[in-house]
Steps between C-alpha positions, in 0.01 A plus 500: 500500500271303729426813704397682182266214413352505852433873468327447166275231650408705807124550494452215253565206730194304387604530137854387582370206704275400212790517255718282722220243527434501123870459423523207740191340351650535152824332610301219662298457181806496272688251722203281580529593867844337521638796695182602684666495841787721386261735321284535811808577711618760249156663490489519878849651524430756228181609675686524832770718343241725340316536827192345344514168682171319500434135566492309171164357397437139597581248223198381309 
């Protein structure tokens, strides 16, 4: 199933990366940042698995 998803994303890496970031931001917002460290780790691992690894933006 994951391979099928990877094939669907191929060529749309920027869109996938953006979606992962937005989802993480939403979780952080809903939890008040309580799980920010875990969310950041999950975002990084997802991007690595998708082959779209990019350094996360610096916290503001």
